[in-house]
C-alpha positions, 0 to 999 in steps of 0.5 A: 614377073621374073624378068626385068626388060626395062619397062617403065610407066609413070602417071600423074594426074588430078581430078577436080569435082564439078558443081551440080546444077544449082549446087553452088548457089544452094551451098552459099545459101546454106553457109549464110543460114548457118552463120545467121544461126550461130549469131541467133544462138549466141543472142538466145544464150545471152537472153537465157543468161539474162533471165537467170541473172535477173532472178538472182539479182532480184533475189539478192535485192529482196534479201537485203531489203529483208535484212534492213527491215529486220534490223529496223524492227530490232532497233525499235524493239530494243528501244521499246525494251529500254523504255519499259525497263526504265518504267519497271525500275520506276514502278510504273509497269510490272515485271511481266511487261518487261518480259514481253518486251524482251521476248519481242526483242528476242524474236526480232533478233532471231528474224534478223539472223534468219534474214542475214543467212538468206542474204548470204545464200542469195549473194552466193547464188549471184556470185555463181553466175557472175564469178565475182562478189556482188556490190555491198548495200542496196541497189537504188536504180531499178530496172526501167520498163520497156519504152513501148509495150505491145498491146497484144500478147504475141511475142515479137519475131525479134525475140531471141528465142524465136530468132534462134528457132527461126534461123534453125528452121531456115538452116534446115530448109537450106540443107534440104534444098542442097540435098535436093540437088545432090541426087548423085555424086559430083562429076569430075574433070580429070587431067593426067600425064603419062610417061612410059617406055616399053624396054631398055633403049627405047625412048620415053613417050609422053601423053596428056589425058583430059577426061570428064567423069559422070557418075550414074545413079544416086547413092543411099547416102544422098537419100539419107541426107535428104531425109535427115534434112527434111526431118530437121526442118519439121522438128524446127518448125514444130519447136518454133510454133510451140515456143511462140505459144509458150512465149505468148503465154509468158508475156501475158502472164508478165503483163498481168503480174505487173498490173497486179503488183502495181495495184498491190503496191498502192494498197500497201502504201495506204496501209503503211501510211495509216499504220504509221499514224496509228503507231504515233497515236498509240505511242503517245497514249502509251507514254501517257499511261492511257494504253497498255503494253500488249496493245502497244506491242500489237500496234508496233507489230502491225506497223512493222508488217505494214511497212514491210509489205509496202517496201516489198510491194514496191520491189515487186513492181520493179521485179514485175517490170524486169520479168516483162522485159525478159518476156519481151526479149530485152536484155538488161542495160 
């Protein structure tokens, strides 16, 4: 420590870890499983976003239909109020009749204002998802139904949500297989070169060392990795079974909703057609003085409500088709 005799030693080396038996193939399999899990997770995220967009889109479409119907009712009530006002001025009707028509017009105006406020809220809900203002006016092209609808109520394996969990389970299985072969630390291949001298004046000597290091025993980290991979596999398999059951119930409900919406639309269309004919009869009778104003107002209200139910029933059919496509895992075109 307190002398300088000229002793020198310089050692430079590198240690390269070696694959354990089966570790290379299982590592490649795990990498492929992770890449597939990323793709399926992206597809599942797109599918969930499509569900939110479908709900917001149909909410806006319904709100715009309500505005159109409320505006039509206001126009009809305004026309009736003008007709009654002329007949009151001519002495054919009492002042109380004009008050009734004015009250009906005020109710129609209030309903129009409420529907316009609901439309603004629906537009904001859609804008929050698309980050752009929705197109103005009604959208005429409804979402088309799936070309082939399965007869059973089981969700297809290609469903984005099922593929996400299936790939997650596959990744956990590959991680467990890899952890199974990594029971100990990797052996190391060592290559080193040493250059040294004993004292001043001596020549340097140089040696080359080639070594192979085999660790014995297993570490706690490897055991923990195997336990964690096994737990993740069990969790992914359980979630996959639960998600398959949930999607089957959602698909069955979507089919039942479509059938009910179609039946309701047929009944609403028949009712609207009958209400339009009845309104025509009562309108002619009222102009001829054979029907009183309360009856005319009641028929007008019934005709408007029947037309509203018919329009909304057709919208419900298209919305049920959209919900069925969502349950099938199809993205909107």
